[in-house]
N, C-alpha and C positions, 0 to 999 in steps of 0.2 A: 317799255318804262315811261315813268313818270318824266315830263319835262316840265322844270319849274323856269318861270320866266323871271328874272331880276335883272336890275341894271348890271350887275357885276358879270353875271353868266352870259348876258347879252354880247358883251364885250369879247369874251372867251369865244360864244359861237360865230360871232361877226370876224373875228380875226382869222378864223380857220376857212374862211369862204374865199370866194373867186374875185374876179376882178370888177365886177358890177355891182350894183345894189342887190340885184335881184339872183345873184350868183352867190351871195354869202349864206354861210351855215344859219346865220340869225335869220335870215329872210325866210329861207327854204322851211326850217323848224316852225317859225309861225304861222306862214301862210300854209302849211300842210295841216298844220293844227287847227287854224281857222277853216280851212277847207273841210276838214274832216267833220268838225262841228257843225258847219252849214249843211253837209250832206244827213247828218244825224238828225238835224232839226228838222230837215224836210221829209225824212222817212218818219219822224214822230208826228208831224202834221198829217202825212196820209195814213197813218195807221191809229190816230187819235190819241198817242202817247205824249200828253202834254208835260209829264214829268221827264221825259228825255229833252223837250223842247226848252223847258225851264233850266235843266242841268247844262244844256251845250251852249246856251245863251249865257249864261254865268261865266262859263270857262271862257268864250269871247270875249265878255267885258273884262274880265282878268288879265288875259293876253293883251288886249288894246292898251291897257294902263302902262304897259311895259315896252309896247312896240316903238314908240319915239325913241327911246334910249337905245333900244336895240338896232335902229336902222340908222341913228344918228348918235353914236357914243360919246363922240366929243370931237373937236376941232384939228385933233393933232394927227389922226389917222382914219382911214376907212371911207373918206370922201372922195380922193382921187380916183379918176378914171368911171365913176359911178355915171351911168347914162339915165338922167332925167331930162324931161322936156324943158325944165327950169334950171335956174342955178339952185345950187345946193342950199342956200339960206332961204330962199322963196320955199323952195319945196320942202323943208324942216318946219317953216310955219304952218304951210299949207296941212302938212302931214300931221302935225299937232293938233290942228283942228278936225281933221277926219277921225283921228284915234279918239279923241273926246266925244266926237258926235257917236262914233261906233259904241263906246261905252254906254251912252244915255241910250241910244237905239237898242241894244241887246238887252238893256234893263227894261224897257218898254215892251220888248218882246216877250221877255218874261213874265211880265206883270199882264201883258194881254192874254198870254198862254193861261194863266191861272184862272180865267173865266170860263175856258174849255170850248171856246167858239173857233173850229176849224178854219172857218172863212174869214174871219177877222183876222187870227193869228197869222193866216197865210199873207194876208195882205199887209201887215205890218212886216213878215218876212221878205216878202218882194220888194217892200219899199227900202228895207236895209240893203238888200244886195243890189238893186239898181242905184239909188241914190248915195250910196256910201261906197261899196266895193268897187263897183263898175266904174263909178264917177272918179275915185282916186286913181284907179288903175289908169283910165283914160288920161286924166290930168298928168299924171307921173312918168307913166311908162313908154317908151319910145318904141315899144313891140305891142302895144296896145291899140285896138283889139286885135286879137289874133285872127290871121285869115287863113 
């Protein structure tokens, strides 16, 4: 089915989740959607299907604009017991920066893909993965990197 990311639906998904940020339904849905798009982008790069790269980059950009509200819906619920490497307010500020950067980076990826250069597009993809995805996980998650 289609998963729509909005502030209101994010609260519903998040409330249905577990005790930690990474166990909430909101996080699972968002991360699975982003992970699926990242896999499709890599596949598109390897097969020279730049339409897929552009389409999936646009999906991630849309998801990233909703992720802050999804992971930090309000101060009245959802923050107790979550395990960040930093306090919740600091993490929210950091996460807002990462989400904004993700939206810009995926737009850049889509724009680069329009030129049809596999190597250049891959370099942008790799930078996004290393400098945003991995860095956010490293900064925020107590279980990252996975060993």
